[in-house]
C-alpha positions as CSV (number, residue, x, y, z in Angstrom):
1,M,0.0,0.0,0.0
2,R,2.8,2.2,0.5
3,F,3.6,1.9,-3.1
4,L,0.1,3.0,-4.0
5,W,0.4,6.0,-1.9
6,I,3.7,7.0,-3.4
7,V,2.3,6.6,-6.9
8,T,-0.8,8.6,-6.0
9,I,1.3,11.4,-4.6
10,I,3.6,11.4,-7.6
11,C,0.6,11.4,-10.0
12,T,-1.0,14.3,-8.0
13,L,2.2,16.3,-8.1
14,V,2.7,15.7,-11.8
15,T,-0.9,16.7,-12.5
16,M,-0.5,19.9,-10.4
17,G,2.7,20.6,-12.4
18,L,0.9,20.1,-15.7
19,V,-2.0,22.4,-14.5
20,M,0.5,25.1,-13.6
21,I,2.2,24.8,-17.0
22,I,-1.1,25.0,-18.8
23,L,-2.1,28.1,-16.7
24,S,1.2,29.8,-17.3
25,Q,0.9,29.1,-21.1
26,S,-2.5,30.7,-21.1
27,Q,-1.0,33.8,-19.4
28,V,1.7,33.9,-22.0
29,F,-0.9,33.7,-24.8
30,I,-2.8,36.6,-23.2
31,M,0.4,38.7,-23.0
32,M,1.3,37.9,-26.6
33,N,-2.2,38.9,-27.7
34,N,-1.8,42.3,-25.9
35,D,1.7,42.8,-27.4
36,S,0.3,41.9,-30.9
37,D,-2.4,44.5,-30.4
38,R,0.3,47.2,-29.5
39,L,2.6,46.1,-32.3
40,P,0.7,47.9,-35.2
41,N,0.7,51.1,-33.2
42,A,4.4,50.8,-32.5
43,M,5.0,50.1,-36.2
44,K,3.1,53.2,-37.2
45,A,5.1,55.3,-34.7
46,L,8.4,53.9,-36.0
47,D,7.3,54.5,-39.6
48,G,6.5,58.1,-38.7
49,R,9.9,58.5,-37.1
50,M,11.6,56.9,-40.1
51,S,9.7,59.1,-42.5
52,N,11.1,62.1,-40.6
53,L,14.6,60.7,-40.5
54,I,14.8,59.9,-44.2
55,P,14.9,63.5,-45.4
56,F,17.3,64.3,-42.5
57,K,19.6,61.5,-43.7
58,E,19.4,62.7,-47.3
59,Q,20.2,66.2,-46.2
60,F,23.0,65.0,-44.1
61,E,24.5,63.0,-47.0
62,R,24.2,66.0,-49.3
63,R,26.0,68.2,-46.7
64,L,28.7,65.5,-46.2
65,D,29.3,65.4,-50.0
66,Q,29.4,69.2,-50.2
67,G,31.9,69.2,-47.3
68,K,34.1,66.7,-49.0
69,K,34.1,68.8,-52.2
70,D,34.8,72.0,-50.2
71,W,37.7,70.1,-48.4
72,Q,39.2,69.1,-51.8
73,N,38.8,72.7,-53.1
74,L,40.5,74.1,-50.0
75,E,43.4,71.6,-50.3
76,A,43.9,72.6,-53.9
77,A,43.8,76.3,-53.0
78,I,46.3,75.8,-50.2
79,A,48.6,73.9,-52.6
80,A,48.2,76.8,-55.1
81,M,49.0,79.4,-52.4
82,G,52.2,77.6,-51.2
83,P,54.7,79.4,-53.5
84,G,53.0,82.8,-52.9
85,M,53.2,82.2,-49.1
86,D,56.9,81.5,-49.4
87,K,57.4,84.8,-51.2
88,M,55.3,86.6,-48.6
89,K,57.4,85.1,-45.8
90,E,60.6,86.2,-47.5
91,N,59.2,89.7,-47.9
92,I,58.2,89.8,-44.3
93,D,61.7,88.8,-43.2
94,I,63.2,91.5,-45.5
95,C,60.8,94.1,-44.0
96,K,61.7,93.1,-40.5
97,E,65.4,93.5,-41.2
98,E,64.8,96.9,-42.8
99,Q,62.7,97.9,-39.8
100,K,65.5,96.9,-37.5
101,T,68.1,98.9,-39.5
102,K,65.8,102.0,-39.7
103,A,65.1,101.7,-35.9
104,E,68.9,101.7,-35.3
105,E,69.3,104.7,-37.6
106,L,66.5,106.5,-35.9
107,E,68.0,105.8,-32.5
108,A,71.3,107.2,-33.6
109,V,69.7,110.4,-34.9
110,Q,67.7,110.8,-31.8
111,N,70.8,110.4,-29.6
112,E,72.6,113.0,-31.8
113,Y,69.5,115.3,-31.5
114,T,69.5,115.0,-27.7
115,Q,73.2,115.7,-27.5
116,M,72.9,118.8,-29.7
117,K,70.0,120.0,-27.7
118,E,71.9,119.6,-24.5
119,T,74.9,121.5,-25.9
120,L,72.9,124.3,-27.4
121,K,70.6,124.8,-24.4
122,P,73.0,126.9,-22.4
123,Q,73.6,129.1,-25.5
124,S,69.9,129.3,-26.2
125,D,69.3,130.4,-22.6
126,A,72.0,133.0,-22.9
127,W,70.5,134.4,-26.1
128,K,67.0,134.4,-24.6
129,Q,68.3,136.4,-21.6
130,E,70.1,138.8,-24.0
131,I,66.8,139.3,-26.0
132,E,65.0,140.1,-22.7
133,N,67.6,142.6,-21.8
134,L,67.4,144.3,-25.2
135,K,63.6,144.4,-25.0
136,A,63.8,146.1,-21.6
137,Q,66.3,148.6,-23.1
138,L,64.0,149.4,-26.0
139,V,61.1,150.1,-23.6
140,A,63.1,152.2,-21.2
141,I,63.9,155.8,-22.0
142,S,67.5,156.4,-22.8
143,P,69.6,158.4,-20.3
144,I,70.9,160.5,-23.2
145,C,67.4,162.0,-23.5
146,A,68.1,163.9,-20.3
147,H,70.6,166.0,-22.2
148,V,68.3,166.9,-25.1
149,K,67.0,170.4,-25.3
150,K,63.4,170.7,-24.4
151,N,62.4,173.0,-27.2
152,S,63.8,170.8,-30.1
153,T,61.0,168.6,-31.5
154,L,63.0,165.9,-33.4
155,P,65.0,164.7,-30.4
156,L,61.9,164.9,-28.2
157,N,60.1,162.7,-30.7
158,L,62.9,160.2,-30.6
159,C,63.0,160.2,-26.9
160,G,59.2,159.9,-26.6
161,K,56.6,162.6,-26.2
162,T,54.7,160.9,-23.4
163,G,56.2,160.4,-20.0
164,N,58.8,162.4,-18.3
165,L,62.3,162.7,-19.6
166,P,65.0,161.8,-17.2
167,G,65.9,164.9,-15.2
168,E,62.4,166.4,-15.5
169,D,61.1,164.6,-12.4
170,G,63.9,165.8,-10.3
171,K,65.5,162.3,-9.9
172,G,67.7,162.2,-13.0
173,K,70.6,164.4,-13.9
174,Q,70.0,168.0,-15.0
175,P,71.5,169.0,-18.3
176,N,74.5,171.1,-18.1
């Protein structure tokens, strides 16, 4: 009887396992049906995205081709500019050398100018002082006018009609 019990238990367990498998298969079929219902909607969404991406892809490919053509044109232009650039570099070097020599010449001339200015400054100051003294003498009435006769008009005109002659105000020398 023990054997019978063991076989019964085993059959019951196998039956329960089969029932579980059948139930899980039905759940899988239900999920597959739900997914198959969603699949056309997902396909439509993907088709919409793809239809938007196709013009973008075509535009990208056109731009890529244009970029490659531009790159080739630039390479050709750079190759054509090569000899001209070498000449320009040589001209720049020559100009820099000339600029250095001109700067040295200018510095020498400026040094000479500064030295001449320093040597001539004392003489210039002396001449300026002399000019100021002569201007003061021109403005002042000459002491000789004190000896001029008062009734002669020409010497009075030369000595100045306005203002007192030296000797008239009592401070200068009286004519003898």
